N, C-alpha and C positions, 0 to 999 in steps of 0.2 A: 639338157632336159630330156626326159623320157618321151618315147614315141607316144603321140596322142591317141593313136589307135589301138593300143593295147594296155591293159592293166598291169601294174606290177603286182608281185604276190601278195603285197600288204594293203592292196586296194580293192575296193568292190565298186567303186564309181569315180568317174572322172567328168568334168564339164569344162568347156572352152568356148571361146568365141573366135570367129573368122570374119574379116571384113571383105565383102565383095561390092566394090562400088559404093553406091549409097544405101547398102544394106548390110545388116550383121546377121550371121548364122550363129545360133547357139547350138552346139553339138553335145550330145551326152552319150556316155558309154557305160555299161554295167547296169547296177541295180539302183534304181531311183526309188528310194523308200525313206521312211522315217529318219534313218541315219544320214542320208544324203540330200534330202529335199531342201534343207536350208542353203547349202552351197549352190544348188540348182536355182533356187529362188533368187539368191544374190546375183548370179549371172543374169538371169532374166531382167532383174531391176536395172543393172548397169547397162544392158542393151537398150531397154526401153527409155533410159535416160540419155542415151547417146544422140547426137545430132545427125541421125540417118532417118530415111524415110520409111523403111521396112525392117522388121525383125522376123526372122524365120527360124523355127525351132527343128532341129533334125533328130529325131528319135529312132533312127534306123539301127543303132547299136544298142539300144536299151534292151537288157535281158529280162528285167522285171520292173514293174511299176506298181505301187500300192496307192491308197487313197490320197496320201500326202503329196505325191508326185502329181496326181490328177488335179488336186486343189491347187497346186502351184501354176498349172497350165491355165485353169479356170481364172484364177487371179491376175495373171499376165494378160489374158484376153480382156478382162474388165479394165485393167490399167491402161491398155492400149487404146480402148475407146475414149478414155478421158485424155489421153496424150495426142490423140488423133494420128497415131502411128499405124501403119499397115502391120498387121501381126498375123502369122499363121504357122501352122505346123505342116511340115512335109508329109504329102500323102504316104510316101514309102516308110511307115513306121515298122518296127519288128513285129513278129507274131505275137510276142507277149504283150506288147502295147496294143496292138489291134484287139486282142481278146479282151483286156481290160477295158478299152473304150466301148466295145460292143456290149459287154456285159452290164456295165454301169450306165449306159445310155449317153455317155459323154461324148460320143462321136458326133451327135446332132448338136452338141452345144459349144463345140469348139471350131474354129476356122481352119480349113485345111488349104494348102496351095501346092502346085506342082513343083 
């Protein structure tokens, strides 16, 4: 399997999960946009359906995010409230993600964790 921290020349996005005790970390790398948001949403769905207490999203390696990626985060936040799972986005997001969150006002609508 390819290194999860780099993209192959034929890729623009990668998403994977890692278990840490009773929580799952969903990590994304590359461009989170219309072409990749469905894969991202599928990973979020699987993580939220797992028998864990907490799901954390790591966007520190995301180089671009559009409205479909932001919508996926908002939808996962809403689903976590229904499933009574703790859900949060790591505060250390990439600069591209921080700009998108600030410009759209989504930073106030999403839960962040250390």
